C-alpha positions in Angstrom: 84.0 -5.2 -35.4 82.4 -4.9 -31.9 79.3 -6.9 -31.3 75.9 -5.1 -31.7 74.3 -4.6 -28.3 71.4 -2.4 -29.2 69.9 -2.8 -32.7 67.2 -0.6 -34.3 66.0 -2.2 -37.5 63.8 -0.3 -40.0 61.9 1.4 -37.2 59.0 3.7 -38.1 56.9 5.7 -35.6 53.5 7.1 -36.5 51.4 8.8 -33.8 47.7 9.1 -34.0 46.6 12.7 -33.0 43.3 14.6 -33.1 44.5 16.2 -36.4 45.2 12.7 -37.9 48.4 10.7 -38.1 51.8 12.2 -37.5 54.8 10.4 -39.0 57.6 11.1 -36.5 60.4 8.7 -37.5 61.1 6.7 -40.7 63.6 4.0 -41.7 65.7 4.2 -38.5 68.6 1.8 -38.6 71.2 2.0 -35.8 73.5 -0.5 -34.1 75.2 0.4 -30.8 78.1 -1.6 -29.4 78.6 -2.6 -25.8 80.3 0.2 -23.8 79.7 2.7 -26.6 78.6 6.3 -25.9 76.2 7.6 -28.6 74.5 11.0 -28.7 71.4 11.8 -30.7 71.4 15.4 -32.0 69.1 17.5 -34.2 66.7 20.3 -34.3 63.5 20.3 -32.1 60.9 18.0 -33.4 63.3 15.7 -35.2 62.3 12.7 -33.1 65.4 12.4 -30.8 63.4 11.7 -27.7 60.9 9.5 -29.6 63.9 7.3 -30.6 65.2 7.2 -27.1 61.7 6.2 -25.8 61.6 3.4 -28.3 64.9 2.0 -27.1 63.7 2.5 -23.5 60.5 0.5 -24.3 58.3 3.4 -23.2 56.7 3.5 -26.6 56.4 0.8 -29.3 57.4 1.3 -32.9 54.7 1.3 -35.5 56.9 -1.1 -37.5 60.4 -2.5 -37.4 62.4 -4.3 -34.7 64.4 -3.1 -31.7 66.7 -5.5 -29.8 68.9 -5.3 -26.7 71.4 -8.1 -26.1 69.6 -10.0 -28.9 66.3 -9.9 -27.1 63.3 -7.9 -28.4 62.6 -4.7 -26.6 59.0 -5.2 -25.6 58.6 -2.7 -22.8 60.5 -0.9 -20.0 63.1 -2.9 -18.1 65.7 -2.2 -15.4 68.4 -3.3 -17.9 67.6 0.0 -19.7 67.6 2.9 -17.1 66.4 6.3 -18.2 67.5 9.7 -16.9 65.2 12.6 -17.9 65.9 16.4 -18.0 63.5 16.6 -15.1 65.1 14.6 -12.3 61.8 13.0 -11.4 62.7 12.4 -7.7 60.0 11.7 -5.2 59.9 14.9 -3.1 59.0 13.2 0.2 61.9 10.8 0.1 65.6 11.6 1.0 68.3 11.3 -1.7 69.2 7.9 -0.1 65.6 6.7 -0.1 65.1 7.7 -3.7 68.0 5.6 -4.7 67.1 2.7 -2.4 63.6 2.5 -3.8 64.9 1.7 -7.3 67.5 -0.8 -6.0 64.9 -2.6 -3.9 62.7 -3.2 -7.0 65.6 -4.7 -8.9 67.6 -6.6 -6.3 65.1 -6.8 -3.4 64.0 -10.4 -4.1 67.5 -11.8 -4.1 69.6 -9.7 -1.7 69.7 -8.7 2.0 68.7 -5.3 3.2 72.3 -4.7 4.3 73.5 -5.3 0.7 70.8 -3.1 -0.7 71.9 -0.3 1.7 75.5 -0.8 0.6 74.5 -0.4 -3.1 72.6 2.8 -2.4 75.5 4.4 -0.5 78.0 3.3 -3.1 75.8 5.0 -5.8 75.7 8.2 -3.8 79.4 8.0 -3.3 79.9 7.5 -7.1 78.3 10.9 -7.8 79.9 12.6 -4.7 76.7 13.0 -2.8 77.2 11.0 0.4 77.0 14.2 2.6 73.5 14.8 1.1 72.1 11.3 1.8 69.5 12.6 4.4 68.4 15.7 2.4 65.2 15.8 0.5 65.0 17.2 -3.1 63.8 20.7 -2.1 66.9 21.1 0.1 69.5 20.5 -2.7 70.4 22.3 -6.0 69.3 21.4 -9.5 72.7 19.9 -10.3 72.6 17.8 -7.2 69.1 16.5 -8.0 70.4 15.4 -11.5 73.3 13.6 -9.8 70.8 11.7 -7.6 68.8 10.8 -10.7 72.0 9.5 -12.4 73.0 7.7 -9.2 69.6 6.0 -9.0 69.8 4.9 -12.7 73.4 3.6 -12.3 72.6 1.8 -9.0 70.3 -0.6 -10.8 73.4 -1.7 -12.8 71.6 -1.3 -16.1 73.1 -2.7 -19.3 72.1 0.6 -21.0 71.9 4.1 -19.7 69.4 6.3 -21.6 69.6 10.0 -21.0 67.2 12.6 -22.4 69.0 16.0 -22.2 69.9 15.3 -18.6 71.8 18.6 -18.2 69.6 20.8 -20.4 68.0 22.7 -17.5 71.3 23.5 -15.7 73.5 26.5 -15.7 76.7 26.3 -17.9 79.2 25.7 -15.0 77.0 23.0 -13.3 76.5 21.4 -16.7 80.2 21.3 -17.5 80.9 19.8 -14.0 78.3 17.1 -14.5 79.6 16.3 -18.0 83.0 15.7 -16.6 81.5 13.6 -13.8 79.6 11.5 -16.3 82.8 10.9 -18.3 84.5 9.5 -15.2 81.5 7.4 -14.2 81.1 5.9 -17.6 84.9 5.1 -17.7 84.5 3.4 -14.3 81.3 1.4 -15.0 81.8 0.7 -18.8 78.1 1.6 -19.3 76.5 1.7 -22.8 75.0 5.1 -23.1 72.5 6.7 -25.6 72.0 10.4 -24.8 69.8 13.1 -26.4 71.3 16.5 -26.6 70.9 19.9 -28.3 74.4 20.9 -27.4 77.1 20.4 -30.1 80.0 20.8 -27.6 78.4 18.3 -25.3 78.0 15.8 -28.1 81.7 16.0 -29.2 83.0 16.0 -25.7 81.1 12.9 -24.6 80.5 10.7 -27.7 82.1 7.8 -29.5 79.6 8.5 -32.3 77.2 11.4 -32.9 73.9 10.4 -34.6 72.6 13.5 -36.5 68.9 13.5 -37.3 67.2 15.1 -40.2 64.3 17.5 -39.6 60.8 16.1 -38.8 58.2 15.1 -39.7 59.3 11.6 -40.9 62.8 12.3 -39.5 65.6 9.8 -40.0 69.3 9.5 -39.4 71.0 11.9 -41.7 74.6 11.1 -40.8 76.7 9.4 -38.1 80.0 10.9 -37.1 82.7 8.8 -35.4 84.5 10.9 -32.8 88.1 9.5 -32.7 89.4 11.5 -29.6 91.3 9.6 -27.0 89.9 8.9 -23.5 90.1 10.2 -20.8 89.0 13.5 -22.3 89.9 16.9 -20.9 87.7 19.8 -21.9 90.4 22.4 -21.6 92.9 20.5 -23.7 90.2 19.6 -26.3 89.3 23.2 -26.8 92.6 23.6 -28.8 92.6 20.1 -30.4 92.3 20.4 -34.2 90.3 17.2 -34.4 87.8 18.4 -31.8 87.3 21.6 -33.8 86.9 19.6 -37.0 84.2 17.4 -35.4 82.4 20.4 -33.9 82.4 22.1 -37.3 81.1 19.0 -39.0 78.1 18.8 -36.7 77.4 22.6 -37.0 77.6 22.3 -40.8 75.1 19.5 -40.8 72.6 21.2 -38.4 72.8 24.8 -39.8 73.5 24.3 -43.5 72.3 20.9 -44.6 69.5 20.7 -42.1 68.7 24.4 -41.5 65.7 24.5 -39.2 62.4 24.6 -41.0 61.4 27.8 -39.0 64.5 29.6 -40.3 63.7 28.5 -43.8 60.2 30.0 -43.6 61.5 33.2 -42.2 
């Protein structure tokens, strides 16, 4: 049994709204091993992003405990880097400067400027964007912006990479390319990844385990599917793999039969 690296223990999340309290998550128990790739999937409003934000330390659970490397998650930390669907780059800075800024915050107190520059360029190289180092966000495509966001997160050498639908706003071909890039990068860095997605194929392609959430309110983990496909993974070969098809069917079955979206039930 691999050691638990992230632990979510009996986490509950209740938000206070103008209309009263909203019970977003209940009884969340999840353990993630070091180097594991986990995806969270479920219908809109099932609390996927809320759970990711709890692990990131951006919000605090109403009750329960969250641990990373046996330490309580008490707020945001560079050890848990977040990549959002919106790249959130600073528009007045170049690609290089956007990455350098994050590195400087983490390593600035202990490393030379030459070493910080080395780190920034290595991160750009990792996502294939060295030629764009002097470009500003408005001069590059959506896919390239996301790659800069991923490079910035990875450059801080986080223990955990948290991704909230990072490819959701991209066209299908760019999305496929970045999924393949992510597979290579994770293999190279050994990062522990927790990623929110709506995309069943993306979940099966990338994951070691798929965490399927029940519908909200008071959503919880309905089922966890282990994806026993070898790595490295090749999307074209997997398209004909009986196991891949079996996993894909299992997730679809959960989402559209056992957890049919509330809106479709009311219709």
